[in-house]
N, C-alpha and C positions, 0 to 999 in steps of 0.2 A: 130545557134545563139540563145542564150537564152534571154528571156525578162528581162529588169531590175527589180530587187526586193529588198528584204532586204539585200541580200548578193552580189548584182551585181550592177555595174554602167556601163554607156555607154560613150565612148569617140569617137571622130571623128578621123579616120585615115587620113593620108595625102592625099589619093586619094578620100576621101569623104566616104569611107566604115566605118561603125560604128563597134567599137571594144568593146567587152564585157569585162569589168574589174571585178575582184572578190575582196572580202573582206577577211580578216583573220578570224579565228574561233571566235565566239562570247565570248569565255572564255578570249580572249586576253586583254580586259579592266582591268581584275583582276590583270593581270601582269603589265600593264601600270600605274595603279593607285598608285603603290608603289613609283613613282618618286618623288612626293611632299614630302612624308613621308621621303624618303631617304635624301632629301636636309636637313630637319630638324635634322635627325640623324647625318648627316655629320657635320653640324654646332656644334652639342653637343659634338661629338667626338673630333673635331679640337680645341674647347675651353671649355673643361669640368668644369673649375672653373666658368666661366661666365654662363654656362648653369645651374650649380647647383644654383648659386645665383638667376637667373631669376626664376627657378622652386620654390624655397622657397618662393618667393614673391607672387606667384599665389595663390588665394584663390580657394576653391572648385568650387564656382560659375564661376569664371573666367576660370578655367580649363575645366569645362563642356562646357562653351561657345566656347572655342578654339577648343575642339573636334568636337563640332557641326558645326563649320566652316570648319575645316581641312578635316574631313571624307567625307562630300559631295563634297568639292573641289577636293580631290583626286579622288573620283568616277567620277566626271564630266570630269576631265582631262583624265582619263583612257578611258572613252566612247569616247570623242572627237578625241583623237589620233587613236583609232580604227576606227571611222567613216570616218576619212579623210585619211586613209591608203587603197590604192587600188594596185592590181597588174595584169598584163595581159601578155599573151605570144603572141607575134606577129610572123610573119614568120622568122624574123631575130634576135629577141631580147626579153629578159625579162624586162618588164617595171615596176618600182615600184614607186608610187607616195605617199609621206608623207608629213606632216607639217600641223601645225595649222595656225600660222600667216605667216611663211616663208615656201613657198612651195618648196619641193625638188623632183625631178624626176630622178631616176637612170635608165640609159640605159645600160643594160648588154648584149653585143653581144654574141649570142649562141656559135659561133665558139671559143670564147676566155674562155669558161668555162673549168676549169681544173677538178673540181670535184664537185659532188653534194652530200652532207652528210645529213643524217636524224638523229638528235639527240633527245633523250627523256629524260629530267631530270625526277627525281623520281615522283614529283607531276604531271608532264605532262603525265607520263605513267598511273598514277591513273585516270586522267581526260580523257584519250584516245586521246591526242593531241601530235603533234611532231613540232619540229623546223627544217626548211630546211636551210641548210648553203651552200653557194656557194664559191668555190675558183675560182678566175678570174685572168687572165694573167695580170700582172702589178699593182696589188693591194695587200697590205700587210694585210688589214683588210677584213674579210669575210663578204659578204652581206648575209643577212638572212631574212627569213620569219618566224616570231613566233607570234602566233602559227597557225598551220593548223590541221585539222582532221588527224588522223594517215593514214587513207586510201587515203585521198586527197593529203597528203605530198608524199606518195609513188607513186601515179599516176602522180603528177606533176614532180617528179624526173624522172620517166620513160619518160615522154613527153619531158622534157628538153633534156635528153641524146639522144632521138631518133631525135629530131630536130637538136641537135648539130651533129649528125652523118649524116645528109643530107636527112633525110626522109622528105617527103612532109607534110605540116601542116595537110592536110586532112587525112593523114595515120598515123601520129604520135600518135594519140590517140589510134589507133588500135594495135600498136606495143606492148604496155604494157612493164612491167618489164621483162627484159631478164632473162632466167633461169639461175640458179647458181649451180655449182657442188662443194661440200665441198672438200677442199685440206688438211686442218689441223683444228684441235680443240685442244686447250691446256687444259689439266686436271687441275682442281683447285689445286690438290695435288702437281703437278709439279710446278706449279706457286708459291705456298707458299714456297716449298722447295728451289727453285731458289732465292727467296728473302732472305731466311735464309743464303744461301751460297754466298751471295753478300756482299763483303767487305764494300760497302758504308753504308749498313744497320747497321752493327756493329759499324762502326766508328762514325756514327751519335748518336747511342745509348750510346756509351762510352762518347762522348763529352757532351750529355745531362746529364749525371751523374757526371762526373769528374769536368767539368768547374764549375757549381754551387757549388759544395763541396768546391773547392778551394776558390772561392769568398767568401763563408761563413766564412771559415777559416781566410781569409785575412781582411775582412770588417765587419763581424757580422751584415751586413745589410740585412734584410729580403727583402726589396724592390729591392736591387740590385740583389739578387739571383733570386727573382721572374721575374724580367725583363729580365734575362738571360736565365732562365730555360725554359720559355714559348716558345721563338722562337726556341731553340734547340729541344725541344720536338715536336714542330710542324714540323721541318725539318726531324726529326726522323720518325714521323708518315707519312709524305708525301713520304719518301723514302721506306717505307714498307707498312703499312696499306693502305695508299693512293693509291700506285701503285697496290696493289692487287685488290682494289675496282675498279679501272679504267680498269685493264687488265683481269678482271675476265671473264670466258667463252669466251676466245678470239677464234674467228673462222675466217678462211680465206677461201673464195670460189672463184671460177673462173666462169666468165661470159663473154659474148661477149663485154660488156662495161668496162671491167677491172676486177681487183681482188677486191672482196668485203670483207670488214672487219667489223665483228660485235663483240662488247664487252661492258662490263660494268655490275657491280652488281647492283648499284643504279640508275646511269644515263646510260641508254642504247644508244649506238652510232652505226650508220651504215655508214661506210665510204667506199669510192672507191679510189683505186689507179689507176690514169688515165693511159691508155696505151701510151707508147712512151714518157711519161713526166718524167719518172725516170732518175735522172741524176747520182746518185751514190747509190751503195748498200754497206752497211757496215755489216760485219759478225763479231760480238763481242763474245769474249770467255774469261770470268773471270777466274781467277786462280782456284777457288774451283769448278767450273763447268767442268773442263777437265776430272776429273775422270768418270763422267757420259756422257762425249762426248756431253754436251749441248752447245748451242750457242743462241745468240740473233741477229735478223736481224733488221736493221735500214735503213731508206731511206732518200734521199735528192730528193724532188720533186720540180720541177720549179713551183713557184707560189702557192704552197700548203703547208699547216702545217702538213700534214700527215708525221709522222717521224718513226713510228714503223710498221714493217711488221709482225714479229714473236717475241713475248716476250720471249719465251723459247721453244726449241725443239731439238730433236737429230740432229746431223749435217746433216745426210743423208736426213732427212725429210726436214730441212731448206734449203738445197742446191737444193732439187726438187722444192721448192716454188720460189727460186731465179731464176731457169731456166724458170719459167712461167712469171717472171717480166721481165728478159732479155733473150728473145729467142735466142737460139743458144750459150749462154755463158755457159762454164764449168768452175766452181770455181777451181782455181789452188790449188793442194794439198801443204801442207807445204814443202814437199821435193823439189817442183818446184820453190820456192822462193829463190832467191840468197841473201846472206847477204852482207853487206858492207865489204870493205877490213878491215884487222885487224888494220891497223893504224888509222881507225876511232875511235877506243877506246881512242885515244889521245884527241879527241874532246868531246866524251861523254862516259866516262868510264862505263863499264858493260852494261848500257842500249842500247848500240849500237847493242847488239846481238838480240834485239827485232825487229830490222828493217829488212825488206825483199822487194823484187821486183820481179815481173814476168810480162812480157808484151806478150800477146797472140794475135791471129789475131782479137779477138773481144774486148778485155778489157786491161786497164792499171790497174794492180792490186799492191797495196802498203800495206804493213803490218807495224804497229807500236805497241809498247808496249811490256813489258816483262812479268809483272804480269797479266795485262789485255790486251790481244791481240785484235787488231782491224785491220781486213783486208777490205780495200776499193777497190771496183770494179767500174771502171769508163769506160763505153763504148766509144770507140774511136769517135763516131759520136756525143757524148755529150761534147767533150773537146772544149772549147771556146778559150783558150790560154794556151801556154806552157812557163814557165820561168825558168831560171837557176840562182841561187844565190849562192854566195861563200864569206864568211866572211874572215878576215885576218888570223884567226887561221886555218880555213879550207884550205885556199890557202897554208899555210905552210905544211900541211899534204896531199895536192893534193886530196882533196874530195870536193864535191859540193852537193847542194840540187836541185832537179828538181820539180817544182810546176806545177800542172795541175789544171787550173781553169775551173769550169763547169757553166752551165746555172742557177744553183740554188744559185749563188753568194757563192759557197763553193769551197774550195781548197783541193786537195789531194797531199801530198808531198812524194816524194822518198828521204829519208834522207840519207846523207853521202855516196853518191855513189862516185866511182872513177872519178876523174876529167874528164879523156878521155871518160870514159863510159858515163858521164852525158852530155858531149857535143855531142856525137853521139845520145844519147837518145833524146835530145832536137830536133834535126833535123828530126830524124825518127818519133817521135810522131807527130810532126806538119804535116808531110806527111800522116801518118795514120789517123789523125783527118780529114783532107781534103778528102781523098778517103772515109772515113767512112760516112760522111755527104751526099756524092753523092749516096751511096747505101742505106741510112736509109729509113725506112718506114715512110709514113706521120704520123703526130701526130693527128689522128682522132679517134673518137669514133667508135667502132663496125667495124673496118676494118681489 
């Protein structure tokens, strides 16, 4: 038990025991102080004409007086929000108390924590601090502690994972961060080349050039061209440069508390793929990647925003990583996927050839796409419900769709199957899901 000081506070536990609370890093007020300034900027952006008129009316003396009031007020706001923010780890929960006038206390049950990520924006890396973000079951928004010292953030992350795994509070501090073994590291050259070979990158660049040119030819309005070109160029940058910066130095490591993912050129992020929480794995293969046998692996994780496992890698390497996420699962080869019957072409000409299905003892595997193939793997234990749908045109040609719903509120569909096959698949998949859940391992950390 530590004595209360500048960085600690003390609160009574329900049983009378005193609980040591901690504050965030002292640099945090600099981040919080921007809130009042952001309000003023938001008002100016919302009504630029009115803001410009008000600004022209201000004299130099009035402007200096306004700055003399706003800057100290912003600094005071940042300090007070930091001073009244505390957090503590109890035997069963992470408790966060915030608020100046209206107090808010968040009680985060440790057993409901899905993932604990450590992120470091560029300026935070310079200052030696980090942000701790938590994925919790049943919440769409991540709770976070920003900012903590980098070592403190990693130590707190290790403690939360240890307690969530069932370690006693007195030994959770001693467990420390579990060791990690590197499974994959994406070379920057491969990442850059994969973006060049992605159709979306070229389509966004072509749109950013062609659309403003056509608008200039039709309207001769510089404002119209500018208003159209900026969003298109931003989209093109996000699909290429932004993605390269985000996925730079992508590293996947294996540890007892799940797969760890480290990535980022400017903002460094340390994420964890929770064990047992992965609902669906998608192996994506764009057309121009096939000659190099490259694939991208994406995830659906219940209660988590983690969505990418491997940005680009050879198929053999990616499948080895998938085997670590879904133990005992073997990715079906293309030859094992059965196509819909030829009459399905009456419903979806040509593109019906991109659909395929394979059901193994471990997963429901469905492929879609002709140019950009996507193979979705759903473990039977993760299937929440199974549905069969059949429109009037599909009834005419005796085909149907089978939908598999997962715990991540996502759906995987086997399109255009023979109607008799679909009906049999519906009943068989419901039985596989029931037996799969009985034999599934518990969704616990470090088990």
